[in-house]
PDB file of N, CA, C and O in Angstrom:
ATOM      1  N   TRP A   1     100.920 -19.283 -10.803  1.00  0.00           N
ATOM      2  CA  TRP A   1     100.995 -17.619 -11.428  1.00  0.00           C
ATOM      3  C   TRP A   1      99.856 -17.133 -12.253  1.00  0.00           C
ATOM      4  O   TRP A   1      99.740 -15.951 -12.577  1.00  0.00           O
ATOM      5  N   MET A   2      99.127 -17.948 -12.542  1.00  0.00           N
ATOM      6  CA  MET A   2      97.921 -17.539 -13.299  1.00  0.00           C
ATOM      7  C   MET A   2      96.808 -17.034 -12.690  1.00  0.00           C
ATOM      8  O   MET A   2      96.271 -16.136 -13.339  1.00  0.00           O
ATOM      9  N   LEU A   3      96.120 -17.410 -11.323  1.00  0.00           N
ATOM     10  CA  LEU A   3      95.435 -16.840 -10.204  1.00  0.00           C
ATOM     11  C   LEU A   3      95.732 -15.303  -9.368  1.00  0.00           C
ATOM     12  O   LEU A   3      94.948 -14.471  -8.909  1.00  0.00           O
ATOM     13  N   GLN A   4      97.178 -15.364  -9.411  1.00  0.00           N
ATOM     14  CA  GLN A   4      97.855 -14.067  -9.071  1.00  0.00           C
ATOM     15  C   GLN A   4      97.154 -12.787 -10.099  1.00  0.00           C
ATOM     16  O   GLN A   4      96.780 -11.717  -9.619  1.00  0.00           O
ATOM     17  N   LEU A   5      97.043 -13.184 -11.853  1.00  0.00           N
ATOM     18  CA  LEU A   5      96.495 -12.339 -12.583  1.00  0.00           C
ATOM     19  C   LEU A   5      94.962 -12.505 -12.707  1.00  0.00           C
ATOM     20  O   LEU A   5      94.522 -11.656 -13.482  1.00  0.00           O
ATOM     21  N   ALA A   6      94.261 -13.093 -12.342  1.00  0.00           N
ATOM     22  CA  ALA A   6      93.247 -13.811 -12.515  1.00  0.00           C
ATOM     23  C   ALA A   6      91.830 -12.697 -12.193  1.00  0.00           C
ATOM     24  O   ALA A   6      92.066 -11.904 -11.281  1.00  0.00           O
ATOM     25  N   ARG A   7      91.065 -12.626 -12.542  1.00  0.00           N
ATOM     26  CA  ARG A   7      89.628 -11.578 -12.111  1.00  0.00           C
ATOM     27  C   ARG A   7      89.099 -12.317 -10.962  1.00  0.00           C
ATOM     28  O   ARG A   7      89.148 -13.545 -10.890  1.00  0.00           O
ATOM     29  N   TRP A   8      88.423 -11.300  -9.763  1.00  0.00           N
ATOM     30  CA  TRP A   8      87.669 -12.111  -8.926  1.00  0.00           C
ATOM     31  C   TRP A   8      86.198 -12.301  -9.545  1.00  0.00           C
ATOM     32  O   TRP A   8      85.780 -11.960 -10.651  1.00  0.00           O
ATOM     33  N   ILE A   9      85.479 -13.019  -8.378  1.00  0.00           N
ATOM     34  CA  ILE A   9      84.062 -12.892  -8.640  1.00  0.00           C
ATOM     35  C   ILE A   9      83.850 -13.253  -7.363  1.00  0.00           C
ATOM     36  O   ILE A   9      84.383 -14.141  -6.698  1.00  0.00           O
ATOM     37  N   HIS A  10      82.741 -12.215  -7.000  1.00  0.00           N
ATOM     38  CA  HIS A  10      82.912 -11.982  -5.692  1.00  0.00           C
ATOM     39  C   HIS A  10      80.679 -12.286  -5.179  1.00  0.00           C
ATOM     40  O   HIS A  10      80.270 -11.126  -5.238  1.00  0.00           O
ATOM     41  N   VAL A  11      79.527 -13.118  -4.828  1.00  0.00           N
ATOM     42  CA  VAL A  11      78.750 -13.422  -4.532  1.00  0.00           C
ATOM     43  C   VAL A  11      78.512 -13.064  -3.029  1.00  0.00           C
ATOM     44  O   VAL A  11      79.315 -13.220  -2.110  1.00  0.00           O
ATOM     45  N   ASN A  12      77.168 -12.520  -2.962  1.00  0.00           N
ATOM     46  CA  ASN A  12      77.010 -11.248  -1.985  1.00  0.00           C
ATOM     47  C   ASN A  12      75.492 -12.142  -1.959  1.00  0.00           C
ATOM     48  O   ASN A  12      74.792 -11.724  -2.881  1.00  0.00           O
ATOM     49  N   ILE A  13      74.663 -13.452  -1.022  1.00  0.00           N
ATOM     50  CA  ILE A  13      73.241 -13.751  -1.044  1.00  0.00           C
ATOM     51  C   ILE A  13      72.817 -13.285   0.130  1.00  0.00           C
ATOM     52  O   ILE A  13      73.375 -13.650   1.165  1.00  0.00           O
ATOM     53  N   ARG A  14      71.665 -12.324   0.147  1.00  0.00           N
ATOM     54  CA  ARG A  14      71.423 -12.192   1.674  1.00  0.00           C
ATOM     55  C   ARG A  14      69.642 -12.811   1.298  1.00  0.00           C
ATOM     56  O   ARG A  14      68.756 -12.627   0.465  1.00  0.00           O
ATOM     57  N   GLN A  15      69.906 -13.618   2.534  1.00  0.00           N
ATOM     58  CA  GLN A  15      68.183 -14.407   2.604  1.00  0.00           C
ATOM     59  C   GLN A  15      66.943 -13.541   3.329  1.00  0.00           C
ATOM     60  O   GLN A  15      67.078 -12.928   4.388  1.00  0.00           O
ATOM     61  N   PRO A  16      65.922 -13.602   2.680  1.00  0.00           N
ATOM     62  CA  PRO A  16      65.062 -13.245   3.426  1.00  0.00           C
ATOM     63  C   PRO A  16      64.575 -13.528   5.056  1.00  0.00           C
ATOM     64  O   PRO A  16      64.965 -14.506   5.693  1.00  0.00           O
ATOM     65  N   GLU A  17      63.708 -12.548   5.568  1.00  0.00           N
ATOM     66  CA  GLU A  17      63.665 -13.077   7.023  1.00  0.00           C
ATOM     67  C   GLU A  17      63.621 -14.265   7.450  1.00  0.00           C
ATOM     68  O   GLU A  17      62.696 -14.711   6.770  1.00  0.00           O
ATOM     69  N   GLY A  18      64.015 -15.215   8.188  1.00  0.00           N
ATOM     70  CA  GLY A  18      63.545 -16.149   8.880  1.00  0.00           C
ATOM     71  C   GLY A  18      64.442 -17.453   8.165  1.00  0.00           C
ATOM     72  O   GLY A  18      64.474 -18.643   8.478  1.00  0.00           O
ATOM     73  N   GLU A  19      65.046 -16.810   7.235  1.00  0.00           N
ATOM     74  CA  GLU A  19      66.466 -18.218   6.780  1.00  0.00           C
ATOM     75  C   GLU A  19      67.323 -18.088   6.786  1.00  0.00           C
ATOM     76  O   GLU A  19      67.725 -16.999   6.375  1.00  0.00           O
ATOM     77  N   ARG A  20      68.459 -19.263   7.335  1.00  0.00           N
ATOM     78  CA  ARG A  20      69.283 -18.824   7.880  1.00  0.00           C
ATOM     79  C   ARG A  20      70.305 -19.978   6.805  1.00  0.00           C
ATOM     80  O   ARG A  20      69.781 -20.954   6.268  1.00  0.00           O
ATOM     81  N   PRO A  21      71.818 -19.635   6.639  1.00  0.00           N
ATOM     82  CA  PRO A  21      72.307 -18.394   7.104  1.00  0.00           C
ATOM     83  C   PRO A  21      71.639 -16.932   6.459  1.00  0.00           C
ATOM     84  O   PRO A  21      70.839 -16.977   5.524  1.00  0.00           O
ATOM     85  N   LYS A  22      71.982 -15.920   6.951  1.00  0.00           N
ATOM     86  CA  LYS A  22      71.251 -14.781   6.459  1.00  0.00           C
ATOM     87  C   LYS A  22      71.763 -14.083   5.537  1.00  0.00           C
ATOM     88  O   LYS A  22      71.055 -13.284   4.924  1.00  0.00           O
ATOM     89  N   ARG A  23      73.145 -14.242   5.236  1.00  0.00           N
ATOM     90  CA  ARG A  23      74.146 -14.059   4.670  1.00  0.00           C
ATOM     91  C   ARG A  23      74.877 -14.829   3.886  1.00  0.00           C
ATOM     92  O   ARG A  23      75.652 -15.332   4.699  1.00  0.00           O
ATOM     93  N   ILE A  24      75.104 -15.186   3.022  1.00  0.00           N
ATOM     94  CA  ILE A  24      76.102 -15.975   2.054  1.00  0.00           C
ATOM     95  C   ILE A  24      77.189 -14.940   1.381  1.00  0.00           C
ATOM     96  O   ILE A  24      76.803 -14.120   0.548  1.00  0.00           O
ATOM     97  N   PHE A  25      78.775 -15.030   1.843  1.00  0.00           N
ATOM     98  CA  PHE A  25      79.218 -14.481   0.603  1.00  0.00           C
ATOM     99  C   PHE A  25      80.137 -15.134   0.699  1.00  0.00           C
ATOM    100  O   PHE A  25      80.774 -15.478   1.695  1.00  0.00           O
ATOM    101  N   LEU A  26      80.366 -15.523  -1.213  1.00  0.00           N
ATOM    102  CA  LEU A  26      81.896 -16.585  -1.585  1.00  0.00           C
ATOM    103  C   LEU A  26      82.473 -15.063  -2.275  1.00  0.00           C
ATOM    104  O   LEU A  26      81.853 -14.063  -2.636  1.00  0.00           O
ATOM    105  N   ALA A  27      84.178 -15.448  -2.270  1.00  0.00           N
ATOM    106  CA  ALA A  27      85.112 -15.026  -3.368  1.00  0.00           C
ATOM    107  C   ALA A  27      86.249 -15.844  -3.668  1.00  0.00           C
ATOM    108  O   ALA A  27      87.043 -16.337  -2.866  1.00  0.00           O
ATOM    109  N   PHE A  28      86.235 -15.927  -4.856  1.00  0.00           N
ATOM    110  CA  PHE A  28      87.608 -16.474  -5.498  1.00  0.00           C
ATOM    111  C   PHE A  28      87.821 -16.452  -6.539  1.00  0.00           C
ATOM    112  O   PHE A  28      86.884 -16.352  -7.331  1.00  0.00           O
ATOM    113  N   PRO A  29      89.254 -16.543  -7.026  1.00  0.00           N
ATOM    114  CA  PRO A  29      89.453 -16.158  -8.411  1.00  0.00           C
ATOM    115  C   PRO A  29      88.596 -17.016  -9.567  1.00  0.00           C
ATOM    116  O   PRO A  29      87.921 -18.040  -9.466  1.00  0.00           O
ATOM    117  N   ILE A  30      88.886 -16.235 -10.608  1.00  0.00           N
ATOM    118  CA  ILE A  30      88.198 -16.936 -11.900  1.00  0.00           C
ATOM    119  C   ILE A  30      89.409 -16.939 -13.043  1.00  0.00           C
ATOM    120  O   ILE A  30      89.289 -15.998 -13.828  1.00  0.00           O
ATOM    121  N   PRO A  31      90.426 -17.709 -13.269  1.00  0.00           N
ATOM    122  CA  PRO A  31      91.111 -17.623 -14.453  1.00  0.00           C
ATOM    123  C   PRO A  31      90.724 -17.838 -15.479  1.00  0.00           C
ATOM    124  O   PRO A  31      91.072 -18.956 -15.859  1.00  0.00           O
ATOM    125  N   PHE A  32      90.000 -17.174 -16.339  1.00  0.00           N
ATOM    126  CA  PHE A  32      89.172 -17.252 -18.036  1.00  0.00           C
ATOM    127  C   PHE A  32      90.280 -18.299 -18.870  1.00  0.00           C
ATOM    128  O   PHE A  32      89.978 -19.375 -19.386  1.00  0.00           O
ATOM    129  N   GLN A  33      91.347 -17.798 -18.850  1.00  0.00           N
ATOM    130  CA  GLN A  33      91.900 -18.567 -19.965  1.00  0.00           C
ATOM    131  C   GLN A  33      92.391 -19.659 -19.305  1.00  0.00           C
ATOM    132  O   GLN A  33      92.515 -20.516 -20.180  1.00  0.00           O
ATOM    133  N   LEU A  34      92.713 -20.079 -18.337  1.00  0.00           N
ATOM    134  CA  LEU A  34      92.670 -21.742 -17.522  1.00  0.00           C
ATOM    135  C   LEU A  34      91.618 -22.567 -17.686  1.00  0.00           C
ATOM    136  O   LEU A  34      91.582 -23.741 -18.053  1.00  0.00           O
ATOM    137  N   ILE A  35      90.595 -21.670 -17.310  1.00  0.00           N
ATOM    138  CA  ILE A  35      88.953 -22.137 -17.618  1.00  0.00           C
ATOM    139  C   ILE A  35      89.183 -22.547 -19.302  1.00  0.00           C
ATOM    140  O   ILE A  35      89.401 -23.721 -19.600  1.00  0.00           O
ATOM    141  N   GLY A  36      89.117 -21.514 -20.316  1.00  0.00           N
ATOM    142  CA  GLY A  36      88.672 -21.760 -21.519  1.00  0.00           C
ATOM    143  C   GLY A  36      89.829 -23.412 -22.006  1.00  0.00           C
ATOM    144  O   GLY A  36      89.465 -24.480 -22.498  1.00  0.00           O
ATOM    145  N   LEU A  37      90.901 -23.053 -21.690  1.00  0.00           N
ATOM    146  CA  LEU A  37      92.035 -24.709 -21.803  1.00  0.00           C
ATOM    147  C   LEU A  37      91.066 -25.653 -21.864  1.00  0.00           C
ATOM    148  O   LEU A  37      90.470 -26.125 -22.832  1.00  0.00           O
ATOM    149  N   PHE A  38      90.947 -25.977 -20.107  1.00  0.00           N
ATOM    150  CA  PHE A  38      90.173 -27.255 -20.188  1.00  0.00           C
ATOM    151  C   PHE A  38      88.586 -27.463 -20.098  1.00  0.00           C
ATOM    152  O   PHE A  38      88.042 -28.431 -19.568  1.00  0.00           O
ATOM    153  N   LEU A  39      87.845 -26.214 -20.804  1.00  0.00           N
ATOM    154  CA  LEU A  39      86.922 -26.686 -21.519  1.00  0.00           C
ATOM    155  C   LEU A  39      87.254 -27.233 -23.055  1.00  0.00           C
ATOM    156  O   LEU A  39      86.667 -28.242 -23.445  1.00  0.00           O
ATOM    157  N   ASN A  40      88.252 -26.518 -23.964  1.00  0.00           N
ATOM    158  CA  ASN A  40      88.470 -27.083 -24.777  1.00  0.00           C
ATOM    159  C   ASN A  40      89.301 -28.804 -24.850  1.00  0.00           C
ATOM    160  O   ASN A  40      89.285 -29.575 -25.810  1.00  0.00           O
ATOM    161  N   LEU A  41      89.946 -29.001 -23.543  1.00  0.00           N
ATOM    162  CA  LEU A  41      90.668 -30.367 -23.991  1.00  0.00           C
ATOM    163  C   LEU A  41      89.486 -31.583 -23.359  1.00  0.00           C
ATOM    164  O   LEU A  41      89.447 -32.789 -23.602  1.00  0.00           O
ATOM    165  N   PHE A  42      88.696 -30.858 -22.588  1.00  0.00           N
ATOM    166  CA  PHE A  42      87.198 -31.992 -22.217  1.00  0.00           C
ATOM    167  C   PHE A  42      86.084 -31.609 -23.121  1.00  0.00           C
ATOM    168  O   PHE A  42      85.047 -32.270 -23.054  1.00  0.00           O
ATOM    169  N   LYS A  43      86.154 -30.817 -23.792  1.00  0.00           N
ATOM    170  CA  LYS A  43      85.141 -30.964 -24.969  1.00  0.00           C
ATOM    171  C   LYS A  43      83.836 -31.942 -25.679  1.00  0.00           C
ATOM    172  O   LYS A  43      82.680 -31.736 -26.047  1.00  0.00           O
ATOM    173  N   GLY A  44      84.984 -33.357 -25.606  1.00  0.00           N
ATOM    174  CA  GLY A  44      84.790 -33.742 -26.098  1.00  0.00           C
ATOM    175  C   GLY A  44      83.665 -34.773 -24.896  1.00  0.00           C
ATOM    176  O   GLY A  44      82.860 -35.689 -25.058  1.00  0.00           O
ATOM    177  N   LYS A  45      84.036 -34.215 -24.045  1.00  0.00           N
ATOM    178  CA  LYS A  45      83.374 -35.350 -22.317  1.00  0.00           C
ATOM    179  C   LYS A  45      81.750 -34.468 -22.261  1.00  0.00           C
ATOM    180  O   LYS A  45      80.683 -34.912 -21.836  1.00  0.00           O
ATOM    181  N   LEU A  46      82.029 -33.168 -22.823  1.00  0.00           N
ATOM    182  CA  LEU A  46      80.672 -32.488 -22.869  1.00  0.00           C
ATOM    183  C   LEU A  46      79.536 -32.336 -23.447  1.00  0.00           C
ATOM    184  O   LEU A  46      79.361 -33.052 -24.433  1.00  0.00           O
ATOM    185  N   GLY A  47      78.548 -31.504 -23.104  1.00  0.00           N
ATOM    186  CA  GLY A  47      77.417 -31.630 -24.196  1.00  0.00           C
ATOM    187  C   GLY A  47      78.020 -30.967 -25.687  1.00  0.00           C
ATOM    188  O   GLY A  47      79.101 -30.379 -25.677  1.00  0.00           O
ATOM    189  N   ASN A  48      77.413 -31.083 -26.660  1.00  0.00           N
ATOM    190  CA  ASN A  48      77.473 -30.334 -27.929  1.00  0.00           C
ATOM    191  C   ASN A  48      76.421 -29.277 -27.841  1.00  0.00           C
ATOM    192  O   ASN A  48      75.865 -29.165 -28.933  1.00  0.00           O
ATOM    193  N   ASN A  49      76.073 -28.683 -27.185  1.00  0.00           N
ATOM    194  CA  ASN A  49      75.064 -27.171 -26.987  1.00  0.00           C
ATOM    195  C   ASN A  49      75.265 -26.273 -27.995  1.00  0.00           C
ATOM    196  O   ASN A  49      74.313 -25.784 -28.604  1.00  0.00           O
ATOM    197  N   ALA A  50      76.893 -25.890 -28.340  1.00  0.00           N
ATOM    198  CA  ALA A  50      77.297 -24.656 -28.919  1.00  0.00           C
ATOM    199  C   ALA A  50      77.948 -25.274 -30.057  1.00  0.00           C
ATOM    200  O   ALA A  50      79.123 -24.965 -29.860  1.00  0.00           O
ATOM    201  N   PRO A  51      77.916 -26.003 -31.202  1.00  0.00           N
ATOM    202  CA  PRO A  51      78.907 -26.473 -31.862  1.00  0.00           C
ATOM    203  C   PRO A  51      79.095 -25.336 -32.770  1.00  0.00           C
ATOM    204  O   PRO A  51      78.318 -24.499 -33.229  1.00  0.00           O
ATOM    205  N   GLY A  52      80.885 -25.639 -32.946  1.00  0.00           N
ATOM    206  CA  GLY A  52      81.758 -24.633 -33.752  1.00  0.00           C
ATOM    207  C   GLY A  52      81.952 -23.512 -33.047  1.00  0.00           C
ATOM    208  O   GLY A  52      82.562 -22.570 -33.554  1.00  0.00           O
ATOM    209  N   VAL A  53      81.582 -23.471 -32.097  1.00  0.00           N
ATOM    210  CA  VAL A  53      82.128 -22.310 -30.706  1.00  0.00           C
ATOM    211  C   VAL A  53      83.523 -22.847 -30.005  1.00  0.00           C
ATOM    212  O   VAL A  53      83.602 -24.003 -29.588  1.00  0.00           O
ATOM    213  N   ASP A  54      84.677 -21.860 -29.904  1.00  0.00           N
ATOM    214  CA  ASP A  54      85.802 -22.317 -30.002  1.00  0.00           C
ATOM    215  C   ASP A  54      85.615 -21.927 -28.160  1.00  0.00           C
ATOM    216  O   ASP A  54      85.379 -20.756 -27.863  1.00  0.00           O
ATOM    217  N   LEU A  55      85.710 -22.728 -27.313  1.00  0.00           N
ATOM    218  CA  LEU A  55      85.392 -22.234 -26.142  1.00  0.00           C
ATOM    219  C   LEU A  55      86.897 -21.440 -25.071  1.00  0.00           C
ATOM    220  O   LEU A  55      86.769 -20.704 -24.092  1.00  0.00           O
ATOM    221  N   GLU A  56      88.032 -21.863 -25.623  1.00  0.00           N
ATOM    222  CA  GLU A  56      88.916 -21.150 -25.002  1.00  0.00           C
ATOM    223  C   GLU A  56      88.921 -19.345 -25.650  1.00  0.00           C
ATOM    224  O   GLU A  56      89.170 -18.287 -25.072  1.00  0.00           O
ATOM    225  N   GLU A  57      88.609 -19.588 -26.769  1.00  0.00           N
ATOM    226  CA  GLU A  57      89.103 -18.242 -27.455  1.00  0.00           C
ATOM    227  C   GLU A  57      87.866 -17.628 -26.802  1.00  0.00           C
ATOM    228  O   GLU A  57      88.237 -16.576 -26.282  1.00  0.00           O
ATOM    229  N   LEU A  58      86.305 -17.856 -26.559  1.00  0.00           N
ATOM    230  CA  LEU A  58      85.394 -16.857 -25.596  1.00  0.00           C
ATOM    231  C   LEU A  58      86.082 -16.768 -23.927  1.00  0.00           C
ATOM    232  O   LEU A  58      86.014 -15.794 -23.177  1.00  0.00           O
ATOM    233  N   MET A  59      86.577 -17.765 -23.716  1.00  0.00           N
ATOM    234  CA  MET A  59      87.279 -17.058 -21.931  1.00  0.00           C
ATOM    235  C   MET A  59      88.471 -16.167 -22.636  1.00  0.00           C
ATOM    236  O   MET A  59      88.390 -14.950 -22.470  1.00  0.00           O
ATOM    237  N   VAL A  60      89.319 -16.561 -23.232  1.00  0.00           N
ATOM    238  CA  VAL A  60      89.831 -15.112 -23.509  1.00  0.00           C
ATOM    239  C   VAL A  60      89.372 -14.331 -23.633  1.00  0.00           C
ATOM    240  O   VAL A  60      89.741 -13.392 -22.927  1.00  0.00           O
ATOM    241  N   THR A  61      87.946 -14.027 -24.844  1.00  0.00           N
ATOM    242  CA  THR A  61      87.301 -12.764 -24.952  1.00  0.00           C
ATOM    243  C   THR A  61      86.853 -12.159 -23.770  1.00  0.00           C
ATOM    244  O   THR A  61      87.274 -11.135 -23.234  1.00  0.00           O
ATOM    245  N   ILE A  62      86.151 -12.744 -23.503  1.00  0.00           N
ATOM    246  CA  ILE A  62      85.658 -12.228 -21.877  1.00  0.00           C
ATOM    247  C   ILE A  62      86.716 -11.746 -20.783  1.00  0.00           C
ATOM    248  O   ILE A  62      86.489 -10.708 -20.162  1.00  0.00           O
ATOM    249  N   ASP A  63      87.835 -12.470 -20.550  1.00  0.00           N
ATOM    250  CA  ASP A  63      88.773 -11.960 -19.986  1.00  0.00           C
ATOM    251  C   ASP A  63      89.449 -10.221 -20.272  1.00  0.00           C
ATOM    252  O   ASP A  63      89.759  -9.287 -19.533  1.00  0.00           O
ATOM    253  N   GLN A  64      89.445 -10.471 -21.786  1.00  0.00           N
ATOM    254  CA  GLN A  64      89.865  -9.158 -22.208  1.00  0.00           C
ATOM    255  C   GLN A  64      88.933  -7.831 -22.437  1.00  0.00           C
ATOM    256  O   GLN A  64      89.169  -6.736 -22.947  1.00  0.00           O
ATOM    257  N   HIS A  65      87.969  -8.311 -21.940  1.00  0.00           N
ATOM    258  CA  HIS A  65      86.742  -7.108 -22.615  1.00  0.00           C
ATOM    259  C   HIS A  65      86.004  -6.852 -20.888  1.00  0.00           C
ATOM    260  O   HIS A  65      84.964  -6.208 -20.751  1.00  0.00           O
ATOM    261  N   LEU A  66      86.677  -7.412 -19.819  1.00  0.00           N
ATOM    262  CA  LEU A  66      85.934  -7.261 -18.280  1.00  0.00           C
ATOM    263  C   LEU A  66      87.289  -6.027 -18.220  1.00  0.00           C
ATOM    264  O   LEU A  66      88.431  -6.297 -18.591  1.00  0.00           O
ATOM    265  N   LYS A  67      86.916  -4.838 -17.745  1.00  0.00           N
ATOM    266  CA  LYS A  67      88.444  -4.359 -17.013  1.00  0.00           C
ATOM    267  C   LYS A  67      87.883  -3.684 -15.640  1.00  0.00           C
ATOM    268  O   LYS A  67      86.748  -3.474 -15.213  1.00  0.00           O
ATOM    269  N   THR A  68      88.872  -3.501 -15.267  1.00  0.00           N
ATOM    270  CA  THR A  68      89.351  -3.252 -13.468  1.00  0.00           C
ATOM    271  C   THR A  68      88.547  -2.075 -13.399  1.00  0.00           C
ATOM    272  O   THR A  68      88.048  -1.909 -12.286  1.00  0.00           O
ATOM    273  N   ASP A  69      88.143  -0.805 -14.648  1.00  0.00           N
ATOM    274  CA  ASP A  69      87.511   0.452 -13.738  1.00  0.00           C
ATOM    275  C   ASP A  69      85.688   0.500 -14.212  1.00  0.00           C
ATOM    276  O   ASP A  69      84.899   1.443 -14.136  1.00  0.00           O
ATOM    277  N   GLU A  70      85.455  -1.067 -14.752  1.00  0.00           N
ATOM    278  CA  GLU A  70      84.455  -0.951 -15.306  1.00  0.00           C
ATOM    279  C   GLU A  70      83.736  -2.755 -15.226  1.00  0.00           C
ATOM    280  O   GLU A  70      83.485  -3.535 -16.145  1.00  0.00           O
ATOM    281  N   PRO A  71      83.617  -2.871 -14.064  1.00  0.00           N
ATOM    282  CA  PRO A  71      83.417  -4.655 -13.479  1.00  0.00           C
ATOM    283  C   PRO A  71      82.036  -5.089 -14.398  1.00  0.00           C
ATOM    284  O   PRO A  71      81.246  -4.435 -15.079  1.00  0.00           O
ATOM    285  N   LEU A  72      82.155  -6.422 -14.081  1.00  0.00           N
ATOM    286  CA  LEU A  72      80.770  -6.465 -14.529  1.00  0.00           C
ATOM    287  C   LEU A  72      80.128  -6.840 -13.192  1.00  0.00           C
ATOM    288  O   LEU A  72      80.710  -7.583 -12.401  1.00  0.00           O
ATOM    289  N   TYR A  73      78.866  -6.292 -12.937  1.00  0.00           N
ATOM    290  CA  TYR A  73      78.027  -6.306 -11.645  1.00  0.00           C
ATOM    291  C   TYR A  73      76.464  -6.715 -12.081  1.00  0.00           C
ATOM    292  O   TYR A  73      75.823  -6.000 -12.851  1.00  0.00           O
ATOM    293  N   VAL A  74      76.011  -7.744 -11.598  1.00  0.00           N
ATOM    294  CA  VAL A  74      74.180  -8.439 -11.654  1.00  0.00           C
ATOM    295  C   VAL A  74      73.619  -8.405 -10.325  1.00  0.00           C
ATOM    296  O   VAL A  74      74.084  -9.011  -9.360  1.00  0.00           O
ATOM    297  N   ASN A  75      72.580  -7.653 -10.322  1.00  0.00           N
ATOM    298  CA  ASN A  75      71.772  -7.306  -9.350  1.00  0.00           C
ATOM    299  C   ASN A  75      70.516  -8.173  -9.139  1.00  0.00           C
ATOM    300  O   ASN A  75      69.536  -7.917  -9.839  1.00  0.00           O
ATOM    301  N   VAL A  76      70.456  -9.092  -8.316  1.00  0.00           N
ATOM    302  CA  VAL A  76      68.463  -9.688  -8.743  1.00  0.00           C
ATOM    303  C   VAL A  76      68.144  -9.713  -7.763  1.00  0.00           C
ATOM    304  O   VAL A  76      68.880 -10.405  -7.059  1.00  0.00           O
ATOM    305  N   ASP A  77      67.304  -9.258  -7.245  1.00  0.00           N
ATOM    306  CA  ASP A  77      65.812  -9.555  -6.140  1.00  0.00           C
ATOM    307  C   ASP A  77      64.769 -10.462  -6.252  1.00  0.00           C
ATOM    308  O   ASP A  77      63.740 -10.006  -6.751  1.00  0.00           O
ATOM    309  N   ASP A  78      64.767 -11.570  -5.934  1.00  0.00           N
ATOM    310  CA  ASP A  78      63.523 -12.323  -6.108  1.00  0.00           C
ATOM    311  C   ASP A  78      62.429 -12.260  -5.209  1.00  0.00           C
ATOM    312  O   ASP A  78      62.351 -11.794  -4.073  1.00  0.00           O
ATOM    313  N   LYS A  79      61.419 -12.943  -6.099  1.00  0.00           N
ATOM    314  CA  LYS A  79      60.159 -12.575  -5.486  1.00  0.00           C
ATOM    315  C   LYS A  79      59.773 -12.780  -3.608  1.00  0.00           C
ATOM    316  O   LYS A  79      59.147 -12.092  -2.801  1.00  0.00           O
ATOM    317  N   ASP A  80      60.756 -14.491  -3.497  1.00  0.00           N
ATOM    318  CA  ASP A  80      60.931 -13.927  -2.304  1.00  0.00           C
ATOM    319  C   ASP A  80      61.332 -13.772  -1.123  1.00  0.00           C
ATOM    320  O   ASP A  80      61.162 -14.309  -0.028  1.00  0.00           O
ATOM    321  N   GLY A  81      62.170 -12.528  -1.764  1.00  0.00           N
ATOM    322  CA  GLY A  81      62.857 -11.922  -0.962  1.00  0.00           C
ATOM    323  C   GLY A  81      64.578 -11.902  -0.952  1.00  0.00           C
ATOM    324  O   GLY A  81      65.214 -10.942  -0.515  1.00  0.00           O
ATOM    325  N   THR A  82      64.940 -12.614  -1.275  1.00  0.00           N
ATOM    326  CA  THR A  82      66.665 -12.955  -1.813  1.00  0.00           C
ATOM    327  C   THR A  82      67.062 -12.030  -2.694  1.00  0.00           C
ATOM    328  O   THR A  82      66.257 -11.583  -3.511  1.00  0.00           O
ATOM    329  N   LYS A  83      68.033 -11.718  -2.663  1.00  0.00           N
ATOM    330  CA  LYS A  83      69.006 -10.974  -3.087  1.00  0.00           C
ATOM    331  C   LYS A  83      70.382 -11.257  -3.509  1.00  0.00           C
ATOM    332  O   LYS A  83      71.216 -11.827  -2.806  1.00  0.00           O
ATOM    333  N   VAL A  84      70.573 -10.805  -4.746  1.00  0.00           N
ATOM    334  CA  VAL A  84      72.130 -11.782  -5.467  1.00  0.00           C
ATOM    335  C   VAL A  84      72.354 -10.953  -5.618  1.00  0.00           C
ATOM    336  O   VAL A  84      71.519 -10.116  -5.962  1.00  0.00           O
ATOM    337  N   GLU A  85      73.931 -10.619  -5.411  1.00  0.00           N
ATOM    338  CA  GLU A  85      74.927  -9.827  -6.045  1.00  0.00           C
ATOM    339  C   GLU A  85      76.271 -10.296  -6.263  1.00  0.00           C
ATOM    340  O   GLU A  85      77.103 -10.808  -5.514  1.00  0.00           O
ATOM    341  N   VAL A  86      76.263  -9.911  -7.793  1.00  0.00           N
ATOM    342  CA  VAL A  86      77.347 -10.724  -8.570  1.00  0.00           C
ATOM    343  C   VAL A  86      78.154 -10.121  -8.983  1.00  0.00           C
ATOM    344  O   VAL A  86      77.806  -9.870 -10.136  1.00  0.00           O
ATOM    345  N   TYR A  87      79.575  -9.450  -8.694  1.00  0.00           N
ATOM    346  CA  TYR A  87      80.535  -8.812  -9.050  1.00  0.00           C
ATOM    347  C   TYR A  87      81.820  -9.712  -9.271  1.00  0.00           C
ATOM    348  O   TYR A  87      82.477 -10.401  -8.491  1.00  0.00           O
ATOM    349  N   ILE A  88      81.957  -9.395 -10.903  1.00  0.00           N
ATOM    350  CA  ILE A  88      83.429  -9.581 -11.425  1.00  0.00           C
ATOM    351  C   ILE A  88      84.190  -8.743 -12.207  1.00  0.00           C
ATOM    352  O   ILE A  88      83.889  -8.376 -13.343  1.00  0.00           O
ATOM    353  N   GLY A  89      85.472  -8.353 -11.411  1.00  0.00           N
ATOM    354  CA  GLY A  89      86.169  -7.046 -11.835  1.00  0.00           C
ATOM    355  C   GLY A  89      88.028  -7.781 -11.257  1.00  0.00           C
ATOM    356  O   GLY A  89      89.035  -7.085 -11.388  1.00  0.00           O
TER     357      GLY A  89
END
């Protein structure tokens, strides 16, 4: 049921001329709250790069601040001609 309520991430990669495949498109749900829970459960196994940060709370906060009418959109154009679009909404 968490996946039904989850936000989706869409990644669209367009490679430069001559590269195959020309386009790579991925789309899948991101259950931020579930990810945060797993990160907290296994934080002992993960590195301690951010001491004092509650990862579960961070994932919940990100999920709450992403709005359907204002999704997160990142557009990157690389020097070699690769174009990457990431959309979370």
